[in-house]
N, CA, C and O atoms as a GROMACS GRO file, in nm:
protein
  524
    1MET      N    1  -7.873  11.043   9.015
    1MET     CA    2  -8.005  11.073   8.960
    1MET      C    3  -7.949  11.101   8.832
    1MET      O    4  -8.040  11.119   8.751
    2SER      N    5  -7.813  11.113   8.771
    2SER     CA    6  -7.784  11.112   8.654
    2SER      C    7  -7.807  11.007   8.598
    2SER      O    8  -7.846  11.009   8.481
    3CYS      N    9  -7.790  10.902   8.659
    3CYS     CA   10  -7.765  10.696   8.583
    3CYS      C   11  -7.871  10.681   8.572
    3CYS      O   12  -7.903  10.607   8.479
    4VAL      N   13  -8.007  10.755   8.677
    4VAL     CA   14  -8.137  10.706   8.668
    4VAL      C   15  -8.206  10.796   8.527
    4VAL      O   16  -8.286  10.761   8.440
    5TYR      N   17  -8.154  10.890   8.547
    5TYR     CA   18  -8.197  10.965   8.382
    5TYR      C   19  -8.142  10.837   8.282
    5TYR      O   20  -8.228  10.782   8.213
    6GLU      N   21  -8.055  10.808   8.276
    6GLU     CA   22  -7.986  10.764   8.163
    6GLU      C   23  -8.030  10.625   8.124
    6GLU      O   24  -8.049  10.574   8.013
    7ILE      N   25  -8.041  10.583   8.230
    7ILE     CA   26  -8.155  10.422   8.240
    7ILE      C   27  -8.262  10.443   8.173
    7ILE      O   28  -8.305  10.358   8.095
    8THR      N   29  -8.314  10.541   8.189
    8THR     CA   30  -8.488  10.556   8.196
    8THR      C   31  -8.492  10.572   8.037
    8THR      O   32  -8.557  10.503   7.959
    9LYS      N   33  -8.406  10.680   8.006
    9LYS     CA   34  -8.345  10.697   7.830
    9LYS      C   35  -8.335  10.573   7.821
    9LYS      O   36  -8.435  10.517   7.865
   10LEU      N   37  -8.256  10.503   7.783
   10LEU     CA   38  -8.210  10.367   7.778
   10LEU      C   39  -8.328  10.244   7.708
   10LEU      O   40  -8.336  10.184   7.602
   11LEU      N   41  -8.417  10.251   7.847
   11LEU     CA   42  -8.568  10.148   7.855
   11LEU      C   43  -8.614  10.188   7.764
   11LEU      O   44  -8.612  10.118   7.664
   12MET      N   45  -8.698  10.364   7.758
   12MET     CA   46  -8.759  10.445   7.676
   12MET      C   47  -8.705  10.434   7.522
   12MET      O   48  -8.766  10.488   7.430
   13GLU      N   49  -8.598  10.367   7.505
   13GLU     CA   50  -8.518  10.347   7.319
   13GLU      C   51  -8.592  10.200   7.301
   13GLU      O   52  -8.674  10.164   7.217
   14ILE      N   53  -8.530  10.127   7.412
   14ILE     CA   54  -8.608   9.974   7.383
   14ILE      C   55  -8.711   9.968   7.368
   14ILE      O   56  -8.742   9.880   7.288
   15ILE      N   57  -8.819  10.042   7.422
   15ILE     CA   58  -8.963  10.012   7.438
   15ILE      C   59  -9.061  10.052   7.311
   15ILE      O   60  -9.170  10.015   7.267
   16LYS      N   61  -8.932  10.172   7.270
   16LYS     CA   62  -8.960  10.234   7.118
   16LYS      C   63  -8.929  10.143   7.029
   16LYS      O   64  -8.978  10.148   6.916
   17ALA      N   65  -8.854  10.058   7.061
   17ALA     CA   66  -8.781   9.962   6.923
   17ALA      C   67  -8.877   9.844   6.872
   17ALA      O   68  -8.930   9.828   6.762
   18ALA      N   69  -8.882   9.739   7.026
   18ALA     CA   70  -9.024   9.641   7.068
   18ALA      C   71  -9.103   9.610   6.923
   18ALA      O   72  -9.098   9.510   6.852
   19PRO      N   73  -9.158   9.700   6.911
   19PRO     CA   74  -9.258   9.677   6.839
   19PRO      C   75  -9.195   9.627   6.682
   19PRO      O   76  -9.247   9.531   6.624
   20ASP      N   77  -9.075   9.705   6.618
   20ASP     CA   78  -9.011   9.666   6.554
   20ASP      C   79  -8.952   9.529   6.538
   20ASP      O   80  -8.942   9.476   6.428
   21VAL      N   81  -8.911   9.469   6.653
   21VAL     CA   82  -8.840   9.344   6.693
   21VAL      C   83  -8.950   9.261   6.681
   21VAL      O   84  -8.914   9.153   6.634
   22VAL      N   85  -9.100   9.266   6.710
   22VAL     CA   86  -9.198   9.182   6.703
   22VAL      C   87  -9.246   9.174   6.559
   22VAL      O   88  -9.251   9.073   6.489
   23PHE      N   89  -9.284   9.313   6.524
   23PHE     CA   90  -9.292   9.317   6.348
   23PHE      C   91  -9.214   9.194   6.267
   23PHE      O   92  -9.264   9.104   6.199
   24ARG      N   93  -9.067   9.225   6.300
   24ARG     CA   94  -8.983   9.136   6.206
   24ARG      C   95  -9.000   9.003   6.244
   24ARG      O   96  -9.027   8.923   6.154
   25ASP      N   97  -8.986   8.949   6.409
   25ASP     CA   98  -9.019   8.845   6.422
   25ASP      C   99  -9.098   8.779   6.344
   25ASP      O  100  -9.068   8.683   6.272
   26SER      N  101  -9.262   8.858   6.365
   26SER     CA  102  -9.369   8.785   6.282
   26SER      C  103  -9.377   8.774   6.180
   26SER      O  104  -9.468   8.701   6.143
   27ARG      N  105  -9.287   8.841   6.069
   27ARG     CA  106  -9.252   8.882   5.944
   27ARG      C  107  -9.183   8.762   5.933
   27ARG      O  108  -9.231   8.683   5.852
   28GLN      N  109  -9.079   8.727   5.995
   28GLN     CA  110  -8.991   8.559   5.978
   28GLN      C  111  -9.089   8.479   5.961
   28GLN      O  112  -9.136   8.437   5.855
   29LEU      N  113  -9.141   8.443   6.139
   29LEU     CA  114  -9.227   8.362   6.122
   29LEU      C  115  -9.267   8.317   6.012
   29LEU      O  116  -9.231   8.206   5.974
   30GLU      N  117  -9.375   8.422   5.916
   30GLU     CA  118  -9.485   8.391   5.827
   30GLU      C  119  -9.375   8.320   5.714
   30GLU      O  120  -9.406   8.206   5.679
   31ALA      N  121  -9.248   8.377   5.655
   31ALA     CA  122  -9.185   8.355   5.608
   31ALA      C  123  -9.131   8.231   5.613
   31ALA      O  124  -9.125   8.170   5.506
   32MET      N  125  -9.089   8.177   5.712
   32MET     CA  126  -9.065   8.025   5.779
   32MET      C  127  -9.166   7.920   5.769
   32MET      O  128  -9.138   7.807   5.731
   33HIS      N  129  -9.310   7.967   5.811
   33HIS     CA  130  -9.384   7.928   5.746
   33HIS      C  131  -9.453   7.818   5.640
   33HIS      O  132  -9.499   7.704   5.628
   34ARG      N  133  -9.421   7.960   5.566
   34ARG     CA  134  -9.460   7.966   5.410
   34ARG      C  135  -9.354   7.824   5.315
   34ARG      O  136  -9.378   7.736   5.232
   35MET      N  137  -9.218   7.879   5.401
   35MET     CA  138  -9.094   7.777   5.342
   35MET      C  139  -9.106   7.637   5.356
   35MET      O  140  -9.091   7.548   5.272
   36VAL      N  141  -9.140   7.632   5.497
   36VAL     CA  142  -9.188   7.479   5.527
   36VAL      C  143  -9.304   7.367   5.464
   36VAL      O  144  -9.330   7.248   5.445
   37GLY      N  145  -9.333   7.454   5.453
   37GLY     CA  146  -9.510   7.430   5.345
   37GLY      C  147  -9.490   7.406   5.219
   37GLY      O  148  -9.557   7.336   5.143
   38PHE      N  149  -9.372   7.480   5.194
   38PHE     CA  150  -9.329   7.466   5.049
   38PHE      C  151  -9.227   7.319   5.050
   38PHE      O  152  -9.254   7.250   4.952
   39ILE      N  153  -9.138   7.270   5.121
   39ILE     CA  154  -9.106   7.159   5.124
   39ILE      C  155  -9.189   7.079   5.157
   39ILE      O  156  -9.202   6.997   5.066
   40HIS      N  157  -9.281   7.050   5.278
   40HIS     CA  158  -9.401   6.984   5.276
   40HIS      C  159  -9.440   6.906   5.149
   40HIS      O  160  -9.419   6.791   5.109
   41GLN      N  161  -9.520   7.037   5.092
   41GLN     CA  162  -9.572   7.011   4.951
   41GLN      C  163  -9.472   6.957   4.799
   41GLN      O  164  -9.500   6.897   4.696
   42ASN      N  165  -9.327   7.028   4.868
   42ASN     CA  166  -9.284   6.941   4.701
   42ASN      C  167  -9.200   6.869   4.758
   42ASN      O  168  -9.180   6.804   4.656
   43TYR      N  169  -9.126   6.819   4.839
   43TYR     CA  170  -9.019   6.729   4.846
   43TYR      C  171  -9.018   6.626   4.780
   43TYR      O  172  -8.922   6.564   4.824
   44SER      N  173  -9.069   6.562   4.696
   44SER     CA  174  -9.042   6.480   4.620
   44SER      C  175  -9.007   6.519   4.463
   44SER      O  176  -8.971   6.443   4.373
   45ARG      N  177  -9.032   6.679   4.462
   45ARG     CA  178  -8.902   6.765   4.344
   45ARG      C  179  -8.801   6.782   4.394
   45ARG      O  180  -8.752   6.775   4.506
   46LYS      N  181  -8.751   6.825   4.220
   46LYS     CA  182  -8.670   6.868   4.274
   46LYS      C  183  -8.643   7.020   4.295
   46LYS      O  184  -8.660   7.095   4.199
   47ILE      N  185  -8.600   7.072   4.419
   47ILE     CA  186  -8.611   7.234   4.450
   47ILE      C  187  -8.471   7.235   4.544
   47ILE      O  188  -8.394   7.150   4.588
   48SER      N  189  -8.482   7.361   4.548
   48SER     CA  190  -8.331   7.444   4.520
   48SER      C  191  -8.349   7.534   4.609
   48SER      O  192  -8.464   7.580   4.611
   49LEU      N  193  -8.265   7.583   4.695
   49LEU     CA  194  -8.267   7.723   4.787
   49LEU      C  195  -8.351   7.867   4.742
   49LEU      O  196  -8.434   7.930   4.808
   50ALA      N  197  -8.303   7.892   4.620
   50ALA     CA  198  -8.381   7.969   4.576
   50ALA      C  199  -8.559   7.965   4.549
   50ALA      O  200  -8.629   8.063   4.572
   51GLY      N  201  -8.604   7.858   4.505
   51GLY     CA  202  -8.712   7.825   4.523
   51GLY      C  203  -8.799   7.820   4.639
   51GLY      O  204  -8.917   7.851   4.655
   52ILE      N  205  -8.683   7.758   4.737
   52ILE     CA  206  -8.746   7.776   4.924
   52ILE      C  207  -8.769   7.947   4.928
   52ILE      O  208  -8.874   8.011   4.917
   53ALA      N  209  -8.629   7.994   4.948
   53ALA     CA  210  -8.656   8.180   4.979
   53ALA      C  211  -8.790   8.218   4.890
   53ALA      O  212  -8.879   8.269   4.957
   54GLU      N  213  -8.824   8.198   4.722
   54GLU     CA  214  -8.918   8.253   4.675
   54GLU      C  215  -9.003   8.220   4.791
   54GLU      O  216  -9.044   8.306   4.869
   55ALA      N  217  -9.036   8.069   4.803
   55ALA     CA  218  -9.188   8.076   4.852
   55ALA      C  219  -9.177   8.118   5.029
   55ALA      O  220  -9.246   8.058   5.112
   56GLY      N  221  -9.085   8.223   5.065
   56GLY     CA  222  -9.151   8.297   5.143
   56GLY      C  223  -9.106   8.427   5.134
   56GLY      O  224  -9.132   8.498   5.231
   57PHE      N  225  -9.062   8.463   5.068
   57PHE     CA  226  -9.070   8.609   4.957
   57PHE      C  227  -8.968   8.685   5.046
   57PHE      O  228  -8.995   8.787   5.109
   58VAL      N  229  -8.866   8.633   5.044
   58VAL     CA  230  -8.690   8.621   5.103
   58VAL      C  231  -8.604   8.597   5.005
   58VAL      O  232  -8.607   8.515   4.913
   59SER      N  233  -8.506   8.698   5.042
   59SER     CA  234  -8.394   8.653   4.984
   59SER      C  235  -8.320   8.548   5.017
   59SER      O  236  -8.316   8.535   5.139
   60ARG      N  237  -8.238   8.441   4.938
   60ARG     CA  238  -8.137   8.311   4.994
   60ARG      C  239  -8.098   8.359   5.115
   60ARG      O  240  -8.149   8.306   5.213
   61SER      N  241  -8.005   8.466   5.134
   61SER     CA  242  -7.951   8.464   5.275
   61SER      C  243  -8.059   8.514   5.348
   61SER      O  244  -8.029   8.477   5.462
   62THR      N  245  -8.149   8.565   5.356
   62THR     CA  246  -8.233   8.580   5.439
   62THR      C  247  -8.303   8.475   5.472
   62THR      O  248  -8.351   8.464   5.585
   63CYS      N  249  -8.322   8.362   5.355
   63CYS     CA  250  -8.390   8.218   5.400
   63CYS      C  251  -8.251   8.151   5.480
   63CYS      O  252  -8.274   8.085   5.582
   64CYS      N  253  -8.172   8.159   5.456
   64CYS     CA  254  -8.079   8.038   5.545
   64CYS      C  255  -8.011   8.090   5.675
   64CYS      O  256  -7.930   8.025   5.742
   65GLU      N  257  -8.083   8.295   5.716
   65GLU     CA  258  -8.083   8.344   5.846
   65GLU      C  259  -8.182   8.259   5.915
   65GLU      O  260  -8.171   8.194   6.018
   66ILE      N  261  -8.274   8.274   5.840
   66ILE     CA  262  -8.480   8.253   5.865
   66ILE      C  263  -8.432   8.110   5.956
   66ILE      O  264  -8.433   8.114   6.079
   67PHE      N  265  -8.387   7.977   5.877
   67PHE     CA  266  -8.372   7.869   5.909
   67PHE      C  267  -8.281   7.844   6.014
   67PHE      O  268  -8.302   7.775   6.114
   68LYS      N  269  -8.168   7.911   5.977
   68LYS     CA  270  -8.074   7.890   6.108
   68LYS      C  271  -8.162   7.938   6.254
   68LYS      O  272  -8.161   7.861   6.350
   69LYS      N  273  -8.224   8.045   6.262
   69LYS     CA  274  -8.288   8.048   6.367
   69LYS      C  275  -8.375   7.991   6.404
   69LYS      O  276  -8.357   7.929   6.509
   70TYR      N  277  -8.491   7.984   6.346
   70TYR     CA  278  -8.585   7.882   6.398
   70TYR      C  279  -8.568   7.701   6.383
   70TYR      O  280  -8.589   7.612   6.466
   71ALA      N  281  -8.525   7.695   6.254
   71ALA     CA  282  -8.458   7.530   6.271
   71ALA      C  283  -8.356   7.481   6.296
   71ALA      O  284  -8.336   7.360   6.287
   72ASP      N  285  -8.257   7.579   6.339
   72ASP     CA  286  -8.151   7.563   6.379
   72ASP      C  287  -8.038   7.475   6.296
   72ASP      O  288  -7.939   7.416   6.340
   73LYS      N  289  -8.098   7.491   6.140
   73LYS     CA  290  -8.012   7.424   6.015
   73LYS      C  291  -8.040   7.481   5.912
   73LYS      O  292  -8.132   7.562   5.920
   74PRO      N  293  -7.981   7.466   5.795
   74PRO     CA  294  -8.008   7.518   5.650
   74PRO      C  295  -8.105   7.478   5.618
   74PRO      O  296  -8.173   7.393   5.676
   75PRO      N  297  -8.135   7.550   5.488
   75PRO     CA  298  -8.311   7.512   5.493
   75PRO      C  299  -8.291   7.361   5.402
   75PRO      O  300  -8.380   7.277   5.415
   76ILE      N  301  -8.171   7.329   5.309
   76ILE     CA  302  -8.130   7.202   5.223
   76ILE      C  303  -8.091   7.097   5.322
   76ILE      O  304  -8.104   6.980   5.285
   77GLU      N  305  -8.056   7.115   5.409
   77GLU     CA  306  -8.029   7.050   5.530
   77GLU      C  307  -8.150   7.001   5.632
   77GLU      O  308  -8.124   6.919   5.720
   78TYR      N  309  -8.288   7.059   5.614
   78TYR     CA  310  -8.400   7.066   5.652
   78TYR      C  311  -8.463   6.977   5.572
   78TYR      O  312  -8.497   6.871   5.624
   79LEU      N  313  -8.496   7.002   5.412
   79LEU     CA  314  -8.484   6.916   5.303
   79LEU      C  315  -8.473   6.816   5.315
   79LEU      O  316  -8.570   6.742   5.334
   80THR      N  317  -8.386   6.786   5.309
   80THR     CA  318  -8.284   6.616   5.344
   80THR      C  319  -8.334   6.545   5.466
   80THR      O  320  -8.373   6.428   5.459
   81GLU      N  321  -8.335   6.601   5.558
   81GLU     CA  322  -8.405   6.541   5.712
   81GLU      C  323  -8.538   6.520   5.684
   81GLU      O  324  -8.587   6.437   5.760
   82TYR      N  325  -8.644   6.582   5.573
   82TYR     CA  326  -8.765   6.575   5.583
   82TYR      C  327  -8.761   6.458   5.481
   82TYR      O  328  -8.810   6.356   5.530
   83ARG      N  329  -8.713   6.441   5.341
   83ARG     CA  330  -8.711   6.390   5.297
   83ARG      C  331  -8.720   6.222   5.311
   83ARG      O  332  -8.789   6.132   5.263
   84ILE      N  333  -8.592   6.234   5.420
   84ILE     CA  334  -8.563   6.068   5.491
   84ILE      C  335  -8.667   6.018   5.566
   84ILE      O  336  -8.727   5.911   5.556
   85GLY      N  337  -8.680   6.103   5.636
   85GLY     CA  338  -8.844   6.064   5.716
   85GLY      C  339  -8.962   6.004   5.654
   85GLY      O  340  -9.031   5.910   5.694
   86LYS      N  341  -8.981   6.118   5.487
   86LYS     CA  342  -9.075   6.059   5.458
   86LYS      C  343  -9.056   5.892   5.353
   86LYS      O  344  -9.143   5.831   5.290
   87SER      N  345  -8.900   5.858   5.373
   87SER     CA  346  -8.849   5.748   5.274
   87SER      C  347  -8.876   5.635   5.398
   87SER      O  348  -8.908   5.516   5.394
   88ALA      N  349  -8.851   5.719   5.496
   88ALA     CA  350  -8.859   5.625   5.631
   88ALA      C  351  -8.984   5.575   5.680
   88ALA      O  352  -8.982   5.485   5.764
   89GLU      N  353  -9.129   5.639   5.623
   89GLU     CA  354  -9.254   5.632   5.623
   89GLU      C  355  -9.256   5.500   5.583
   89GLU      O  356  -9.291   5.398   5.644
   90LEU      N  357  -9.190   5.527   5.410
   90LEU     CA  358  -9.275   5.440   5.293
   90LEU      C  359  -9.212   5.305   5.323
   90LEU      O  360  -9.293   5.214   5.343
   91LEU      N  361  -9.067   5.272   5.331
   91LEU     CA  362  -9.032   5.183   5.420
   91LEU      C  363  -9.074   5.076   5.478
   91LEU      O  364  -9.061   4.957   5.447
   92LEU      N  365  -9.138   5.138   5.584
   92LEU     CA  366  -9.228   5.052   5.653
   92LEU      C  367  -9.375   5.067   5.618
   92LEU      O  368  -9.432   4.967   5.663
   93SER      N  369  -9.459   5.146   5.560
   93SER     CA  370  -9.561   5.107   5.523
   93SER      C  371  -9.565   5.051   5.390
   93SER      O  372  -9.670   4.987   5.392
   94SER      N  373  -9.508   5.034   5.261
   94SER     CA  374  -9.517   5.009   5.134
   94SER      C  375  -9.431   4.920   5.094
   94SER      O  376  -9.316   4.913   5.139
   95CYS      N  377  -9.488   4.832   4.991
   95CYS     CA  378  -9.353   4.730   4.946
   95CYS      C  379  -9.260   4.784   4.816
   95CYS      O  380  -9.166   4.716   4.775
   96LEU      N  381  -9.292   4.895   4.764
   96LEU     CA  382  -9.183   4.987   4.708
   96LEU      C  383  -9.061   4.958   4.702
   96LEU      O  384  -9.025   4.967   4.820
   97ASN      N  385  -8.942   4.918   4.619
   97ASN     CA  386  -8.814   4.900   4.645
   97ASN      C  387  -8.756   5.016   4.663
   97ASN      O  388  -8.820   5.116   4.632
   98VAL      N  389  -8.618   5.030   4.720
   98VAL     CA  390  -8.589   5.176   4.792
   98VAL      C  391  -8.536   5.248   4.626
   98VAL      O  392  -8.530   5.371   4.624
   99THR      N  393  -8.508   5.187   4.520
   99THR     CA  394  -8.504   5.301   4.440
   99THR      C  395  -8.607   5.419   4.371
   99THR      O  396  -8.588   5.522   4.306
  100GLU      N  397  -8.725   5.346   4.421
  100GLU     CA  398  -8.857   5.353   4.393
  100GLU      C  399  -8.911   5.452   4.504
  100GLU      O  400  -8.944   5.567   4.474
  101ILE      N  401  -8.918   5.412   4.613
  101ILE     CA  402  -8.900   5.553   4.713
  101ILE      C  403  -8.781   5.650   4.746
  101ILE      O  404  -8.796   5.743   4.826
  102ALA      N  405  -8.668   5.626   4.685
  102ALA     CA  406  -8.572   5.732   4.656
  102ALA      C  407  -8.650   5.833   4.534
  102ALA      O  408  -8.678   5.953   4.540
  103GLU      N  409  -8.665   5.764   4.456
  103GLU     CA  410  -8.726   5.891   4.348
  103GLU      C  411  -8.847   5.931   4.383
  103GLU      O  412  -8.891   6.036   4.336
  104GLN      N  413  -8.929   5.849   4.478
  104GLN     CA  414  -9.074   5.960   4.532
  104GLN      C  415  -9.040   6.047   4.676
  104GLN      O  416  -9.120   6.111   4.744
  105CYS      N  417  -8.937   6.033   4.693
  105CYS     CA  418  -8.902   6.144   4.808
  105CYS      C  419  -8.826   6.247   4.691
  105CYS      O  420  -8.910   6.334   4.668
  106GLY      N  421  -8.752   6.264   4.640
  106GLY     CA  422  -8.725   6.358   4.584
  106GLY      C  423  -8.531   6.302   4.540
  106GLY      O  424  -8.474   6.376   4.459
  107PHE      N  425  -8.469   6.209   4.583
  107PHE     CA  426  -8.357   6.218   4.575
  107PHE      C  427  -8.338   6.136   4.430
  107PHE      O  428  -8.404   6.038   4.395
  108GLY      N  429  -8.209   6.217   4.337
  108GLY     CA  430  -8.155   6.194   4.261
  108GLY      C  431  -8.134   6.010   4.182
  108GLY      O  432  -8.150   5.962   4.070
  109GLY      N  433  -8.096   5.965   4.305
  109GLY     CA  434  -8.088   5.785   4.269
  109GLY      C  435  -8.090   5.745   4.386
  109GLY      O  436  -8.093   5.822   4.482
  110ALA      N  437  -8.088   5.595   4.396
  110ALA     CA  438  -8.088   5.555   4.473
  110ALA      C  439  -7.940   5.521   4.608
  110ALA      O  440  -7.929   5.500   4.728
  111SER      N  441  -7.846   5.536   4.478
  111SER     CA  442  -7.714   5.531   4.603
  111SER      C  443  -7.704   5.646   4.634
  111SER      O  444  -7.698   5.654   4.757
  112TYR      N  445  -7.698   5.767   4.574
  112TYR     CA  446  -7.709   5.908   4.696
  112TYR      C  447  -7.806   5.876   4.798
  112TYR      O  448  -7.786   5.921   4.911
  113PHE      N  449  -7.961   5.769   4.762
  113PHE     CA  450  -8.021   5.819   4.898
  113PHE      C  451  -7.957   5.721   4.988
  113PHE      O  452  -7.907   5.770   5.089
  114THR      N  453  -7.944   5.564   4.971
  114THR     CA  454  -7.934   5.501   5.062
  114THR      C  455  -7.767   5.563   5.141
  114THR      O  456  -7.729   5.517   5.248
  115GLU      N  457  -7.704   5.646   5.079
  115GLU     CA  458  -7.556   5.712   5.119
  115GLU      C  459  -7.618   5.808   5.250
  115GLU      O  460  -7.560   5.812   5.358
  116THR      N  461  -7.730   5.875   5.226
  116THR     CA  462  -7.762   6.019   5.260
  116THR      C  463  -7.882   5.914   5.440
  116THR      O  464  -7.909   5.948   5.555
  117PHE      N  465  -7.900   5.834   5.383
  117PHE     CA  466  -8.047   5.770   5.494
  117PHE      C  467  -7.893   5.689   5.592
  117PHE      O  468  -7.863   5.735   5.703
  118ARG      N  469  -7.840   5.612   5.551
  118ARG     CA  470  -7.758   5.614   5.636
  118ARG      C  471  -7.655   5.673   5.707
  118ARG      O  472  -7.608   5.615   5.805
  119LYS      N  473  -7.607   5.800   5.664
  119LYS     CA  474  -7.572   5.876   5.776
  119LYS      C  475  -7.650   5.972   5.863
  119LYS      O  476  -7.607   6.047   5.951
  120ILE      N  477  -7.786   5.954   5.816
  120ILE     CA  478  -7.872   6.020   5.921
  120ILE      C  479  -7.935   5.908   5.994
  120ILE      O  480  -7.966   5.941   6.108
  121MET      N  481  -7.964   5.781   5.962
  121MET     CA  482  -8.051   5.695   6.001
  121MET      C  483  -7.947   5.603   6.097
  121MET      O  484  -7.968   5.600   6.218
  122GLY      N  485  -7.876   5.556   6.061
  122GLY     CA  486  -7.723   5.505   6.123
  122GLY      C  487  -7.748   5.382   6.045
  122GLY      O  488  -7.686   5.286   6.090
  123CYS      N  489  -7.831   5.353   5.926
  123CYS     CA  490  -7.823   5.187   5.863
  123CYS      C  491  -7.856   5.228   5.789
  123CYS      O  492  -7.912   5.338   5.790
  124THR      N  493  -7.830   5.130   5.653
  124THR     CA  494  -7.921   5.143   5.499
  124THR      C  495  -8.058   5.098   5.495
  124THR      O  496  -8.113   5.014   5.566
  125PRO      N  497  -8.122   5.196   5.359
  125PRO     CA  498  -8.296   5.224   5.420
  125PRO      C  499  -8.344   5.004   5.423
  125PRO      O  500  -8.450   4.970   5.475
  126THR      N  501  -8.263   4.914   5.373
  126THR     CA  502  -8.262   4.788   5.366
  126THR      C  503  -8.267   4.709   5.470
  126THR      O  504  -8.331   4.604   5.478
  127GLU      N  505  -8.178   4.775   5.579
  127GLU     CA  506  -8.186   4.739   5.667
  127GLU      C  507  -8.295   4.799   5.812
  127GLU      O  508  -8.343   4.744   5.911
  128TYR      N  509  -8.297   4.916   5.764
  128TYR     CA  510  -8.391   4.932   5.838
  128TYR      C  511  -8.549   4.913   5.777
  128TYR      O  512  -8.638   4.976   5.835
  129ARG      N  513  -8.585   4.833   5.669
  129ARG     CA  514  -8.661   4.799   5.667
  129ARG      C  515  -8.720   4.648   5.729
  129ARG      O  516  -8.838   4.613   5.723
  130GLN      N  517  -8.618   4.576   5.783
  130GLN     CA  518  -8.556   4.481   5.797
  130GLN      C  519  -8.598   4.486   5.968
  130GLN      O  520  -8.675   4.407   6.024
  131LYS      N  521  -8.539   4.578   6.019
  131LYS     CA  522  -8.571   4.590   6.182
  131LYS      C  523  -8.726   4.632   6.210
  131LYS      O  524  -8.766   4.645   6.326
   0.00000   0.00000   0.00000
């Protein structure tokens, strides 16, 4: 009987704590939504980790924790991959050259853009456009 009471007591503690967990997750999801929206709206500009965190009203470390939890990657990696996705769209739908696309997608220069594009996509931007 003492084991049954102990289990019941533990279950009651878990049930009492559950609303806090749900509330925390809800707040984290709201922060994630704001941070991802910020990235999607501002990817063509210079964005820092501090800027992303500020958009979610969280600290930089909390920002990283939230991205790790929900996107399984750091926020800057998410940003870079989003930029590459946007640049791939432009490569297929526009006549802009690689340098112009790099600038429009927030990359510092064409060489860094090309290096990053190759790492993520497995080919250069020019090869991607030709395929």
